[in-house]
Structures are given as C-alpha cells and as structure tokens.
C-alpha positions as CSV (number, residue, x, y, z in Angstrom):
1,M,0.0,0.1,0.0
2,L,1.4,3.5,-1.1
3,I,-1.5,5.2,1.4
4,N,-3.1,4.0,4.3
5,R,-6.3,1.8,3.6
6,H,-9.5,3.7,4.2
7,P,-11.9,2.9,7.5
8,S,-14.9,0.6,7.4
9,G,-17.8,2.5,5.8
10,W,-15.8,4.8,3.5
11,K,-17.8,4.7,0.5
12,D,-21.2,5.1,2.3
13,A,-20.0,8.4,4.1
14,L,-18.6,9.6,0.3
15,H,-22.2,8.9,-1.0
16,A,-23.9,10.6,2.0
17,S,-21.4,13.6,1.2
18,L,-22.5,13.5,-2.7
19,Q,-26.3,12.8,-2.5
20,D,-27.1,16.9,-2.7
21,C,-24.9,17.9,-5.2
22,E,-26.7,19.9,-7.7
23,E,-23.5,20.3,-9.8
24,Y,-21.4,17.7,-11.9
25,V,-19.7,15.3,-9.6
26,Y,-16.5,13.2,-10.8
27,A,-14.0,10.6,-9.7
28,L,-10.4,11.3,-11.2
29,V,-8.5,8.3,-10.9
30,D,-4.8,7.9,-11.6
31,G,-4.9,4.8,-13.5
32,V,-1.0,3.6,-13.3
33,H,-2.1,2.5,-9.8
34,N,-4.2,-0.2,-10.4
35,E,-3.9,-1.7,-14.3
36,L,-7.3,-3.4,-13.4
37,F,-9.0,-0.2,-13.0
38,Y,-9.7,0.9,-16.5
39,P,-10.8,-2.8,-18.4
40,K,-13.2,-3.0,-15.5
41,L,-14.4,0.4,-16.2
42,K,-14.9,-0.3,-19.9
43,K,-16.8,-3.2,-19.2
44,T,-19.2,-0.9,-16.3
45,V,-22.7,-0.2,-17.7
46,G,-24.1,3.3,-17.0
47,L,-20.9,5.7,-16.0
48,R,-19.4,7.8,-18.4
49,Y,-15.9,8.1,-18.0
50,L,-13.1,9.7,-20.7
51,S,-9.3,9.3,-20.3
52,L,-7.6,12.2,-20.7
53,Y,-5.1,10.3,-23.4
54,A,-8.1,9.7,-25.3
55,T,-7.0,12.8,-27.9
56,A,-3.6,11.8,-27.6
57,P,-2.2,10.4,-31.3
58,A,-2.2,6.6,-31.4
59,A,-3.0,6.1,-28.0
60,D,-3.4,2.4,-27.7
61,E,-5.9,0.7,-24.7
62,E,-2.4,0.3,-22.4
63,T,-1.8,4.1,-22.5
64,L,-5.5,5.4,-21.8
65,G,-5.2,2.9,-19.0
66,L,-2.5,4.3,-17.5
67,A,-3.6,8.0,-17.7
68,P,-5.6,10.0,-15.2
69,I,-9.4,9.2,-15.8
70,L,-12.5,10.8,-15.2
71,V,-15.3,8.7,-14.1
72,Q,-18.9,10.8,-14.1
73,Y,-20.4,10.5,-10.6
74,G,-24.4,8.7,-10.8
75,G,-26.4,7.5,-7.7
76,A,-28.3,5.6,-9.8
77,H,-25.1,3.3,-10.7
78,R,-23.6,3.2,-6.9
79,K,-22.9,-0.4,-7.0
80,Q,-20.7,-0.1,-10.2
81,W,-19.1,3.3,-8.8
82,D,-18.6,1.5,-5.4
83,A,-16.7,-1.4,-7.4
84,L,-14.4,0.8,-9.5
85,I,-13.1,3.1,-6.4
86,E,-12.9,0.4,-4.3
87,L,-9.7,-0.4,-6.5
88,T,-7.9,2.5,-5.2
89,D,-8.1,1.8,-1.7
90,G,-4.8,2.2,-0.5
91,M,-3.9,3.9,-3.6
92,P,-2.6,7.3,-3.9
93,A,-5.0,7.7,-6.8
94,L,-8.4,8.9,-6.1
95,S,-10.3,12.8,-6.3
96,I,-13.5,13.8,-6.4
97,I,-14.2,16.7,-8.1
98,V,-17.5,19.1,-8.1
99,T,-17.9,21.6,-10.8
100,P,-20.4,23.0,-13.1
101,E,-17.9,21.6,-16.0
102,S,-19.0,18.9,-18.1
103,I,-16.9,16.1,-18.6
104,D,-15.4,17.1,-22.0
105,Q,-14.6,20.4,-20.5
106,L,-13.4,19.4,-17.5
107,A,-11.0,17.2,-19.5
108,A,-10.1,19.8,-21.9
109,R,-9.1,21.8,-18.6
110,L,-6.6,19.5,-17.3
111,L,-5.2,17.7,-20.5
112,P,-2.6,20.5,-21.0
113,W,-1.4,19.7,-17.4
114,C,-0.3,16.1,-18.1
115,V,2.5,16.8,-20.2
116,V,4.5,20.4,-19.2
117,D,7.5,22.7,-20.1
118,A,9.4,22.3,-17.0
119,D,11.8,25.1,-17.0
120,G,12.8,24.1,-20.8
121,Y,12.6,20.0,-20.0
122,T,9.3,18.0,-21.0
123,L,7.7,17.0,-17.5
124,A,4.9,14.5,-17.2
125,L,3.0,15.7,-14.3
126,S,1.4,13.2,-12.3
127,F,-1.1,15.5,-10.8
128,A,-3.9,13.1,-10.2
129,D,-1.5,11.1,-8.0
130,T,-2.6,12.3,-4.9
131,R,0.7,12.5,-3.2
132,I,2.0,15.0,-5.7
133,L,-1.6,16.8,-6.0
134,P,-0.7,19.0,-2.9
135,A,2.4,20.0,-4.1
136,V,1.4,20.6,-7.5
137,A,-1.3,23.1,-6.0
138,D,0.9,24.8,-3.7
139,A,3.7,25.5,-6.3
140,L,1.1,27.3,-8.6
141,T,1.1,31.1,-9.6
142,P,-2.7,32.5,-8.7
143,E,-3.5,32.5,-12.7
144,Q,-2.4,29.0,-13.0
145,R,-4.1,28.0,-10.2
146,G,-7.4,29.7,-11.7
147,Q,-6.7,27.4,-14.9
148,F,-6.1,24.5,-13.2
149,L,-8.9,24.3,-10.9
150,G,-11.4,26.6,-12.9
151,P,-15.0,26.9,-11.7
152,A,-14.7,23.7,-9.4
153,L,-16.5,24.2,-6.1
154,Q,-14.4,21.1,-4.5
155,W,-11.7,19.0,-5.2
156,R,-11.3,16.4,-2.6
157,Y,-8.5,13.9,-2.4
158,T,-7.3,11.0,-0.2
159,G,-4.4,11.7,2.2
160,R,-1.9,9.7,3.2
161,D,-3.9,9.0,6.2
162,A,-6.9,8.0,3.9
163,G,-8.3,10.8,5.5
164,W,-10.2,13.5,3.0
165,L,-8.3,16.6,2.0
166,D,-9.5,19.4,0.0
167,L,-7.6,21.8,-2.3
168,P,-7.7,25.2,-1.9
169,L,-10.0,27.1,-4.6
170,P,-8.6,29.5,-6.8
171,E,-10.0,33.5,-6.2
172,Q,-10.8,33.6,-10.1
173,A,-11.9,30.7,-12.1
174,L,-9.8,31.3,-15.7
175,P,-10.1,29.4,-18.8
176,P,-8.0,26.4,-19.4
177,A,-4.5,26.9,-20.0
178,D,-3.1,26.5,-23.7
179,K,0.2,25.1,-22.7
180,V,1.8,24.9,-19.1
181,Q,5.0,26.5,-18.2
182,L,6.6,25.4,-14.9
183,S,9.6,27.7,-13.6
184,A,12.9,26.6,-12.1
185,Q,11.5,27.2,-8.7
186,Q,8.3,25.5,-9.1
187,V,10.3,22.5,-10.3
188,A,12.3,22.4,-7.6
189,A,9.5,22.9,-5.3
190,L,8.1,19.4,-6.9
191,M,11.3,17.4,-6.6
192,A,11.7,18.6,-3.1
193,A,8.0,17.2,-2.2
194,S,8.8,14.1,-3.6
195,E,12.1,13.3,-2.3
196,A,10.6,11.2,0.6
197,D,8.2,8.9,-1.8
198,S,11.7,8.2,-3.9
199,I,13.4,7.2,-1.0
200,A,10.0,4.9,0.4
201,Y,10.2,3.2,-3.0
202,Q,13.5,2.5,-3.1
203,F,13.5,0.8,0.3
204,A,10.5,-1.0,-1.2
205,Q,13.1,-2.7,-3.3
206,Y,15.0,-3.9,-0.4
207,I,14.4,-8.0,0.3
208,S,14.6,-6.9,3.7
209,K,11.8,-4.1,3.4
210,P,13.0,-1.8,6.1
211,L,9.5,0.1,6.1
212,G,7.6,-3.3,6.6
213,A,6.4,-2.4,10.1
214,Y,5.2,0.8,9.2
215,A,1.7,2.0,7.7
216,A,2.0,3.6,4.6
217,Y,1.1,7.1,6.3
218,D,4.1,6.6,9.3
219,G,6.8,5.0,7.3
220,H,6.7,8.5,5.1
221,A,6.4,10.6,8.0
222,L,9.7,9.0,9.3
223,I,11.4,9.5,6.3
224,E,10.6,13.0,6.5
225,R,11.7,13.5,9.7
226,W,15.2,12.5,8.8
227,L,15.1,14.4,6.0
228,R,14.9,17.3,7.9
229,V,17.6,16.4,9.9
230,A,19.6,16.3,6.7
231,D,18.5,20.0,6.0
232,S,19.5,20.9,9.3
233,V,22.8,19.5,9.1
234,K,23.2,20.6,5.3
235,I,23.6,16.9,3.7
236,E,22.8,17.4,0.5
237,G,24.2,14.5,-1.8
238,N,21.2,12.2,-2.5
239,Q,23.0,8.9,-1.5
240,D,24.0,10.3,1.8
241,R,20.3,11.8,2.4
242,F,19.0,8.3,1.6
243,A,21.8,6.5,4.3
244,L,20.9,8.7,7.1
245,C,17.1,7.9,6.6
246,E,18.2,4.4,6.3
247,F,20.3,4.9,9.4
248,G,17.2,6.3,11.3
249,I,14.7,3.9,10.2
250,E,16.9,1.0,11.7
251,R,17.0,2.7,15.0
252,P,13.3,4.0,15.7
253,S,14.1,4.8,19.4
254,L,16.4,7.8,18.3
255,L,13.4,9.7,17.7
256,Q,13.3,10.5,21.5
257,D,16.8,11.0,22.0
258,K,17.7,14.3,22.7
259,R,20.8,14.1,20.5
260,Y,18.6,13.4,17.4
261,L,16.2,16.4,18.9
262,A,19.0,18.9,18.8
263,L,20.6,17.8,15.5
264,L,17.0,18.4,14.1
265,E,16.3,21.9,16.0
266,R,19.9,23.3,15.9
267,G,22.0,21.5,13.3
268,G,25.1,23.0,14.8
269,G,26.6,23.4,11.6
270,P,27.6,21.3,8.3
271,R,27.9,17.8,9.3
272,T,29.2,15.0,6.9
273,L,26.9,11.9,6.8
274,D,29.5,9.8,9.0
275,E,29.7,13.0,11.7
276,T,26.2,12.8,11.7
277,R,25.9,9.1,12.2
278,A,28.6,8.9,15.0
279,L,26.7,11.9,16.9
280,L,23.9,9.3,17.1
281,S,25.5,6.5,18.0
C-alpha cells in the first residue's frame, strides 16, 4: 500500500456527502496505480468516463488505462461506482471533483497539465497522484491555479492517512491553459516534495523491506523527519540523504533521543554523513 487503507464505511460516507450536489461530480482516478481499473471501467454499464489521453495520437488501450481518468458520478449506478473506487483503496489515486463543467470541458481543462514544460524540459506531471497533487497546487501561481481548478466548487483527495483533504480553490476561475510552463523554482519545489516518496520506493525494492513494520503514512512521516535532519546539518548528496534515512529507520528509538532532537532543532553547522551518524551512535 502506498497510502493507508480507508476505514470501514468510507464509501457510504462519500455517497452521503455527494447526495445533494447539484453540479457535476467526477472521480479523477490515476490509472497507473491499478492496471485492473480501466479494463473493469470499460465493462461497466451506466457510468460515463473519459481517459485524459483519449485525444493523444495513436493512444492504445494500455496508454488510455495508465492516464488520469475521469468517471462521472451517478447515484443510480452506485454499485458500479463502488466497485470501481474500491480499486483505489490504499493507493494515492482518487480525487472527487465537484464542478459545473461537463466531462469534456473538465478533460480539456486538465489535459494541458498532463505533460508540461518544466523549465525547458518536458515533464509528465502526475497531478492525479494524490501524494503529488497538493505539492502541485501549492507550487502554482494564482493565475495557474485559476486555470487548473477553474470553476470547481470542490476538489477533495485522499491523504496519506486515507482521510479526505481539500485543495484550496482559486480566487478567480480562468479559462483552461493552452500550454503549461513551470519555472525552475516550481520544479525544485516539486522535486523536494517528492523526495521522501522516492526514498520510500527505493526501500520497497529491498529484500528486507525496512519500512515493512510501518503503515504507509507513518513510514513516509519517518523519512520526512530524517530528511529534516539532513537539511538541518546540510547533507545535500542524494546517496548520503538516503543513507541517513536508512540509519534512522533502523533505529526508531532515536526519535526520542536528545541528540536527535538537538540535530533536528539546531543542526550545529554543516556535518558529513559519518559525523552525523557518529553523533547519534
């Protein structure tokens, strides 16, 4: 699991919150996290859906299934809806968008954000991944936020603890962007926000699975705590930052150690990885 599992009754609570909506309601699903989602969606009767890559030249079925996918909500088809969103449980793959825009209008608004100009480089921006989504929203300028969210009345997404969170809405809804360009500062912010997930992924490749004892939310929080130590003592190399996180995960008792707290709060100036580990050993 990449995020925590939902609590019992989560789909009932979601339905209850959507019952009185007078606008369109869509699930935005990141298809890359469950390859079964799109094939099951295609066999579902009664729900309108649209893969954001549907207009891409020569997009095959695999490409359509790995894209962000919009599924229009309809209370009359609750069983089908429940069976589909259940496939996102434990995955950072589900947003609920309430908006006056039709599914075609919303897809046209979101499509330019799938592949962006990132300070001169082409970047696939995985905004449907709810681990990345809040960092994307935070990095945008007010104009970009208005283009991205448009007239949406609500954009809810599953947090790392499986609780529902809301994106702040823009001050002004703007027409969709023709092309999205991110500055070097925005790209750096997105890279920093994804560092803990990148390290967690590397740990997941280990035979010993060092994060296996932790829920997804707790494992991510633990890595972020050790990355703050790395920032505090000015450890910048990727390998050294990874190694410090590994050191800390193997010694959970250090989180209550005065030496750890001192490094976290004051740092004490630049330190190498070896110096930092020696101080904590």
